[in-house]
VOVO-665444 format. One record per residue (C-alpha): residue number from 1; residue in one letter; x, y, z. Coordinates in steps of 0.1 Angstrom, whole numbers, plus 5000, padded with zeros to 4 digits. Example, Ala and Ser with C-alpha at 12.3 -4.5 7.8 and 13.67 -1.06 7.14 Angstrom:
VOVO-665444
pos / code / c1 / c2 / c3
1 / A / 5123 / 4955 / 5078
2 / S / 5137 / 4989 / 5071
END
This chain:
VOVO-665444
pos / code / c1 / c2 / c3
1 / M / 5000 / 5000 / 5000
2 / Q / 5027 / 5025 / 5009
3 / S / 5045 / 5019 / 4976
4 / M / 5013 / 5027 / 4957
5 / I / 5008 / 5059 / 4976
6 / K / 5044 / 5069 / 4970
7 / K / 5042 / 5062 / 4933
8 / Y / 5011 / 5084 / 4929
9 / S / 5023 / 5110 / 4955
10 / H / 5012 / 5139 / 4931
11 / I / 4976 / 5127 / 4933
12 / P / 4956 / 5133 / 4965
13 / V / 4944 / 5101 / 4982
14 / S / 4908 / 5102 / 4993
15 / E / 4890 / 5080 / 5018
16 / G / 4886 / 5046 / 5002
17 / K / 4852 / 5036 / 4988
18 / E / 4840 / 5004 / 4973
19 / I / 4825 / 5004 / 4938
20 / E / 4813 / 4979 / 4913
21 / V / 4837 / 4974 / 4883
22 / E / 4840 / 4953 / 4852
23 / F / 4876 / 4938 / 4852
24 / M / 4893 / 4942 / 4819
25 / D / 4922 / 4919 / 4829
26 / D / 4927 / 4889 / 4851
27 / V / 4934 / 4902 / 4886
28 / N / 4943 / 4888 / 4920
29 / E / 4930 / 4901 / 4953
30 / G / 4951 / 4932 / 4962
31 / D / 4962 / 4940 / 4927
32 / K / 4965 / 4976 / 4918
33 / V / 4940 / 4987 / 4892
34 / V / 4932 / 5019 / 4873
35 / I / 4896 / 5027 / 4867
36 / K / 4879 / 5045 / 4838
37 / R / 4843 / 5054 / 4834
38 / E / 4835 / 5044 / 4799
39 / F / 4805 / 5053 / 4777
40 / E / 4790 / 5033 / 4749
41 / N / 4784 / 5066 / 4731
42 / I / 4792 / 5102 / 4741
43 / I / 4758 / 5112 / 4726
44 / K / 4726 / 5092 / 4722
45 / N / 4691 / 5094 / 4707
46 / P / 4699 / 5115 / 4676
47 / V / 4667 / 5128 / 4660
48 / G / 4665 / 5144 / 4626
49 / L / 4640 / 5173 / 4626
50 / T / 4614 / 5171 / 4598
51 / G / 4601 / 5198 / 4575
52 / I / 4632 / 5221 / 4573
53 / P / 4633 / 5231 / 4536
54 / K / 4670 / 5241 / 4533
55 / S / 4701 / 5243 / 4553
56 / P / 4707 / 5272 / 4576
57 / A / 4721 / 5304 / 4559
58 / T / 4757 / 5298 / 4547
59 / Y / 4784 / 5308 / 4571
60 / T / 4762 / 5321 / 4599
61 / Y / 4774 / 5297 / 4625
62 / C / 4746 / 5305 / 4649
63 / S / 4714 / 5294 / 4631
64 / V / 4700 / 5272 / 4658
65 / A / 4686 / 5279 / 4693
66 / I / 4673 / 5260 / 4723
67 / S / 4653 / 5273 / 4752
68 / R / 4670 / 5270 / 4785
69 / D / 4644 / 5245 / 4798
70 / G / 4652 / 5223 / 4768
71 / N / 4616 / 5221 / 4756
72 / Y / 4619 / 5242 / 4724
73 / V / 4644 / 5243 / 4696
74 / A / 4646 / 5265 / 4665
75 / V / 4665 / 5263 / 4632
76 / T / 4664 / 5289 / 4604
77 / S / 4666 / 5279 / 4568
78 / Y / 4685 / 5294 / 4539
79 / D / 4661 / 5312 / 4516
80 / G / 4633 / 5287 / 4518
81 / S / 4598 / 5291 / 4533
82 / P / 4589 / 5286 / 4562
83 / Y / 4623 / 5302 / 4570
84 / I / 4619 / 5297 / 4608
85 / N / 4613 / 5262 / 4621
86 / V / 4604 / 5256 / 4657
87 / Y / 4598 / 5223 / 4675
88 / K / 4585 / 5214 / 4710
89 / K / 4597 / 5183 / 4729
90 / S / 4570 / 5157 / 4734
91 / T / 4567 / 5121 / 4747
92 / T / 4571 / 5108 / 4712
93 / G / 4598 / 5132 / 4698
94 / W / 4598 / 5168 / 4685
95 / D / 4566 / 5183 / 4673
96 / K / 4568 / 5211 / 4647
97 / L / 4550 / 5243 / 4657
98 / T / 4534 / 5270 / 4636
99 / V / 4552 / 5303 / 4632
100 / N / 4528 / 5329 / 4617
101 / D / 4536 / 5359 / 4594
102 / V / 4572 / 5352 / 4589
103 / P / 4587 / 5378 / 4565
104 / A / 4605 / 5363 / 4534
105 / G / 4643 / 5365 / 4533
106 / T / 4675 / 5347 / 4541
107 / Y / 4676 / 5341 / 4578
108 / F / 4707 / 5343 / 4600
109 / G / 4708 / 5345 / 4638
110 / V / 4680 / 5330 / 4659
111 / G / 4673 / 5329 / 4696
112 / L / 4647 / 5315 / 4721
113 / S / 4640 / 5329 / 4755
114 / D / 4645 / 5306 / 4785
115 / D / 4610 / 5291 / 4785
116 / G / 4603 / 5294 / 4748
117 / T / 4579 / 5323 / 4752
118 / Y / 4598 / 5346 / 4728
119 / L / 4616 / 5340 / 4696
120 / V / 4638 / 5365 / 4678
121 / A / 4655 / 5361 / 4644
122 / S / 4674 / 5382 / 4618
123 / L / 4670 / 5383 / 4581
124 / N / 4688 / 5400 / 4552
125 / T / 4661 / 5425 / 4544
126 / S / 4639 / 5450 / 4562
127 / P / 4629 / 5448 / 4590
128 / Y / 4661 / 5428 / 4596
129 / I / 4650 / 5418 / 4631
130 / V / 4617 / 5400 / 4638
131 / F / 4600 / 5392 / 4671
132 / F / 4575 / 5364 / 4679
133 / E / 4556 / 5354 / 4710
134 / N / 4544 / 5319 / 4719
135 / T / 4507 / 5316 / 4726
136 / D / 4494 / 5281 / 4732
137 / D / 4524 / 5268 / 4712
138 / V / 4518 / 5290 / 4682
139 / Y / 4544 / 5317 / 4675
140 / N / 4528 / 5350 / 4664
141 / K / 4547 / 5379 / 4650
142 / L / 4549 / 5410 / 4673
143 / S / 4551 / 5446 / 4661
144 / D / 4585 / 5458 / 4648
145 / P / 4607 / 5481 / 4669
146 / T / 4603 / 5518 / 4663
147 / E / 4640 / 5520 / 4655
148 / L / 4650 / 5492 / 4631
149 / P / 4686 / 5480 / 4625
150 / P / 4700 / 5488 / 4591
151 / Q / 4714 / 5453 / 4585
152 / Y / 4712 / 5417 / 4596
153 / A / 4730 / 5401 / 4625
154 / R / 4747 / 5367 / 4627
155 / V / 4744 / 5367 / 4665
156 / I / 4711 / 5367 / 4684
157 / A / 4716 / 5362 / 4722
158 / I / 4686 / 5364 / 4745
159 / T / 4692 / 5371 / 4782
160 / P / 4674 / 5355 / 4812
161 / D / 4652 / 5386 / 4816
162 / N / 4642 / 5387 / 4779
163 / Y / 4665 / 5413 / 4763
164 / V / 4680 / 5405 / 4730
165 / L / 4716 / 5413 / 4719
166 / Y / 4718 / 5421 / 4682
167 / H / 4752 / 5428 / 4667
168 / E / 4752 / 5444 / 4632
169 / C / 4771 / 5423 / 4607
170 / N / 4787 / 5453 / 4589
171 / S / 4799 / 5488 / 4597
172 / P / 4792 / 5505 / 4620
173 / Y / 4788 / 5472 / 4639
174 / N / 4764 / 5485 / 4665
175 / L / 4755 / 5461 / 4693
176 / R / 4718 / 5468 / 4698
177 / I / 4700 / 5457 / 4729
178 / Y / 4662 / 5455 / 4727
179 / N / 4636 / 5448 / 4754
180 / I / 4617 / 5419 / 4737
181 / A / 4584 / 5425 / 4754
182 / T / 4582 / 5462 / 4743
183 / R / 4606 / 5461 / 4714
184 / D / 4622 / 5493 / 4728
185 / L / 4658 / 5499 / 4719
186 / I / 4677 / 5501 / 4753
187 / S / 4712 / 5508 / 4740
188 / K / 4732 / 5511 / 4708
189 / N / 4770 / 5513 / 4707
190 / V / 4801 / 5500 / 4689
191 / P / 4821 / 5479 / 4714
192 / Y / 4842 / 5464 / 4686
193 / A / 4844 / 5474 / 4649
194 / Q / 4841 / 5440 / 4634
195 / P / 4815 / 5413 / 4627
196 / S / 4806 / 5387 / 4653
197 / Y / 4801 / 5350 / 4645
198 / Y / 4790 / 5332 / 4676
199 / Y / 4780 / 5336 / 4712
200 / D / 4774 / 5315 / 4743
201 / I / 4758 / 5322 / 4776
202 / Y / 4767 / 5307 / 4810
203 / Y / 4741 / 5307 / 4838
204 / G / 4755 / 5304 / 4873
205 / E / 4761 / 5326 / 4903
206 / R / 4764 / 5353 / 4876
207 / T / 4755 / 5354 / 4839
208 / L / 4784 / 5355 / 4815
209 / I / 4782 / 5361 / 4778
210 / A / 4810 / 5354 / 4754
211 / I / 4811 / 5366 / 4718
212 / A / 4835 / 5353 / 4692
213 / M / 4846 / 5376 / 4663
214 / R / 4873 / 5371 / 4638
215 / Y / 4906 / 5371 / 4658
216 / S / 4891 / 5378 / 4692
217 / I / 4869 / 5366 / 4719
218 / Y / 4851 / 5390 / 4743
219 / L / 4838 / 5382 / 4777
220 / Y / 4810 / 5401 / 4794
221 / E / 4790 / 5398 / 4826
222 / Y / 4753 / 5404 / 4821
223 / T / 4739 / 5424 / 4851
224 / G / 4702 / 5426 / 4841
225 / N / 4679 / 5450 / 4824
226 / G / 4699 / 5450 / 4792
227 / S / 4732 / 5460 / 4809
228 / L / 4766 / 5444 / 4800
229 / T / 4798 / 5448 / 4819
230 / A / 4829 / 5442 / 4798
231 / L / 4854 / 5419 / 4816
232 / T / 4881 / 5410 / 4792
233 / N / 4890 / 5400 / 4756
234 / K / 4917 / 5379 / 4740
235 / D / 4933 / 5377 / 4706
236 / T / 4927 / 5342 / 4693
237 / G / 4954 / 5342 / 4667
238 / N / 4931 / 5327 / 4641
239 / Y / 4895 / 5334 / 4629
240 / A / 4873 / 5326 / 4659
241 / Y / 4841 / 5313 / 4643
242 / S / 4827 / 5298 / 4675
243 / C / 4829 / 5298 / 4713
244 / A / 4815 / 5279 / 4742
245 / F / 4816 / 5277 / 4780
246 / S / 4822 / 5245 / 4798
247 / T / 4791 / 5234 / 4818
248 / D / 4805 / 5248 / 4850
249 / G / 4816 / 5281 / 4835
250 / R / 4853 / 5276 / 4844
251 / Y / 4865 / 5273 / 4809
252 / I / 4857 / 5288 / 4775
253 / S / 4869 / 5275 / 4742
254 / T / 4869 / 5286 / 4705
255 / G / 4883 / 5252 / 4696
256 / L / 4914 / 5269 / 4683
257 / K / 4922 / 5281 / 4718
258 / T / 4908 / 5273 / 4752
259 / Y / 4909 / 5295 / 4782
260 / E / 4904 / 5292 / 4820
261 / I / 4884 / 5321 / 4834
262 / V / 4905 / 5334 / 4864
263 / D / 4895 / 5366 / 4882
264 / N / 4877 / 5379 / 4851
265 / S / 4908 / 5372 / 4830
266 / L / 4913 / 5345 / 4803
267 / V / 4943 / 5323 / 4809
268 / E / 4952 / 5301 / 4779
269 / V / 4952 / 5263 / 4784
270 / P / 4980 / 5245 / 4765
271 / R / 4968 / 5223 / 4736
272 / L / 4983 / 5191 / 4722
273 / I / 4964 / 5191 / 4689
274 / A / 4954 / 5222 / 4669
275 / F / 4927 / 5228 / 4642
276 / T / 4928 / 5257 / 4618
277 / S / 4890 / 5263 / 4615
278 / I / 4864 / 5253 / 4641
279 / Y / 4827 / 5258 / 4640
280 / S / 4798 / 5252 / 4663
281 / M / 4815 / 5248 / 4697
282 / C / 4794 / 5236 / 4726
283 / G / 4803 / 5226 / 4761
284 / I / 4793 / 5191 / 4771
285 / S / 4808 / 5187 / 4806
286 / P / 4829 / 5207 / 4832
287 / A / 4860 / 5201 / 4811
288 / S / 4849 / 5189 / 4776
289 / F / 4834 / 5203 / 4744
290 / I / 4821 / 5191 / 4711
291 / H / 4825 / 5209 / 4678
292 / G / 4814 / 5204 / 4642
293 / G / 4831 / 5186 / 4614
294 / T / 4821 / 5167 / 4582
295 / N / 4799 / 5138 / 4590
296 / Q / 4810 / 5139 / 4626
297 / L / 4815 / 5158 / 4658
298 / Y / 4849 / 5161 / 4675
299 / Y / 4852 / 5156 / 4713
300 / L / 4877 / 5179 / 4730
301 / E / 4887 / 5175 / 4766
302 / I / 4909 / 5194 / 4791
303 / I / 4930 / 5166 / 4806
304 / N / 4958 / 5172 / 4831
305 / G / 4959 / 5209 / 4822
306 / K / 4961 / 5204 / 4785
307 / V / 4935 / 5204 / 4756
308 / V / 4933 / 5171 / 4737
309 / Y / 4910 / 5155 / 4712
310 / T / 4899 / 5121 / 4725
311 / N / 4871 / 5110 / 4702
312 / T / 4851 / 5116 / 4671
313 / I / 4813 / 5110 / 4669
314 / S / 4797 / 5100 / 4636
315 / I / 4763 / 5117 / 4633
316 / G / 4742 / 5124 / 4603
317 / S / 4757 / 5136 / 4570
318 / G / 4771 / 5168 / 4557
319 / S / 4789 / 5195 / 4577
320 / N / 4780 / 5208 / 4612
321 / H / 4791 / 5244 / 4605
322 / Y / 4758 / 5259 / 4615
323 / G / 4757 / 5261 / 4652
324 / T / 4753 / 5238 / 4682
325 / K / 4735 / 5249 / 4713
326 / R / 4728 / 5231 / 4746
327 / A / 4703 / 5230 / 4774
328 / G / 4711 / 5205 / 4801
329 / N / 4718 / 5172 / 4783
330 / T / 4699 / 5182 / 4751
331 / F / 4717 / 5196 / 4720
332 / I / 4705 / 5211 / 4688
333 / S / 4728 / 5212 / 4657
334 / G / 4723 / 5227 / 4623
335 / W / 4736 / 5206 / 4593
336 / S / 4744 / 5213 / 4557
337 / D / 4725 / 5182 / 4544
338 / S / 4690 / 5169 / 4551
339 / P / 4674 / 5169 / 4576
340 / Y / 4693 / 5202 / 4583
341 / G / 4686 / 5200 / 4620
342 / M / 4696 / 5173 / 4645
343 / V / 4687 / 5170 / 4682
344 / F / 4706 / 5146 / 4705
345 / E / 4714 / 5140 / 4741
346 / R / 4745 / 5135 / 4762
347 / D / 4750 / 5100 / 4774
348 / T / 4752 / 5102 / 4812
349 / E / 4754 / 5065 / 4819
350 / G / 4786 / 5046 / 4817
351 / V / 4804 / 5016 / 4833
352 / N / 4834 / 5016 / 4856
353 / K / 4860 / 4994 / 4840
354 / A / 4891 / 4983 / 4859
355 / Y / 4925 / 4977 / 4842
356 / K / 4954 / 4960 / 4858
357 / S / 4980 / 4980 / 4838
358 / D / 4991 / 5013 / 4853
359 / K / 4998 / 5027 / 4818
360 / I / 4961 / 5032 / 4807
361 / F / 4956 / 5068 / 4797
362 / N / 4925 / 5089 / 4803
363 / V / 4915 / 5073 / 4836
364 / N / 4892 / 5085 / 4863
365 / G / 4908 / 5069 / 4894
366 / Y / 4928 / 5041 / 4908
367 / G / 4926 / 5016 / 4936
368 / I / 4929 / 4979 / 4944
369 / S / 4909 / 4948 / 4935
370 / L / 4891 / 4934 / 4965
371 / H / 4891 / 4898 / 4952
372 / S / 4905 / 4877 / 4924
373 / A / 4886 / 4878 / 4891
374 / R / 4889 / 4868 / 4855
375 / K / 4888 / 4892 / 4826
376 / G / 4852 / 4903 / 4818
377 / Q / 4838 / 4895 / 4853
378 / V / 4820 / 4921 / 4874
379 / G / 4834 / 4926 / 4909
380 / R / 4844 / 4951 / 4936
381 / A / 4873 / 4975 / 4939
382 / L / 4884 / 4998 / 4967
383 / V / 4890 / 5033 / 4952
384 / L / 4918 / 5052 / 4968
385 / W / 4915 / 5082 / 4945
386 / D / 4890 / 5094 / 4919
387 / D / 4882 / 5126 / 4900
388 / G / 4846 / 5125 / 4910
389 / S / 4832 / 5109 / 4879
390 / L / 4831 / 5074 / 4894
391 / W / 4801 / 5086 / 4913
392 / Y / 4792 / 5118 / 4894
393 / P / 4792 / 5111 / 4856
394 / F / 4796 / 5148 / 4846
395 / A / 4831 / 5151 / 4861
396 / S / 4860 / 5153 / 4837
397 / E / 4886 / 5127 / 4829
398 / I / 4923 / 5131 / 4836
399 / Y / 4956 / 5115 / 4830
400 / V / 4974 / 5099 / 4860
END
């Protein structure tokens, strides 16, 4: 026992606990084992949405939305009626809802309020911004604002208290903030003179909003009533087409670069593998993200203080360059090929598997076998250290 603790002296030893494991090697009682919580699939239950006429508008990167309660999703379509497609979760899948009086045009950014009451979208012709309210699961168009924007926005972000952030795609690049219920323009300013491509919101003890634009990522705290406080920004070095918070708000990633949020500053996390262009980032756990690719999603993890790619996920066909948004364990993605919109869930199950070798990477803990067992048998192990995921499946994985 002492030699085991000495060898892993860089890892804290917690109070020992017994868990059920599947042994992946022949073991004797007292053998040291490393334990990994393994998933059959990182995602499950993919559902292709029906009735979307065309893919989301080209190179908008933010053409999907999900209500915070996970009950409503929206996907815009590229120059094809009905333009805005909204679905409600039911016991049998996702039911398409009616959206009345949708102006014709090419649609870009779209957003849903936390409970799906409001929907806001942007199109490439006047009025550029359109507002809808949900009444008995029918979305009806609301009156236009008195002061309309002069151009479309790729980014539509809706705050918890129902204000919308609308960033003009071209000069002068005003960030407009409207009260959705009244359509009153609360503020209009130019915080950065360049187009924005993506946003993400973190809900925690405070509300954080990140906006990716070209070579930078900007971090704000939302303080309510349409007010933003600028915290920091970082040069990403490459075009930042996307951004996402981890589920606990500790990290934010553009895929190209990942940062830890420390005292309102962004501290870059070293990376082992780099991509040149990344779209549709989305946080999937406290230390992992997914992002789009051709015919697949990539799984990115922060492991032992470094960013690595640990898996790819085949899903659908075409390119996932059109946004991915999350609410709880539910995700909505826009795709270039039919069905153009895909809903799926994070797999939160998993099996604790014990390996005799101490050279297995990407493990969640270590301990000792409590009895002799053959490979493939289910038995018990005493865990001396774990990262939390052996009991809490949302925890991250680490190298030991």
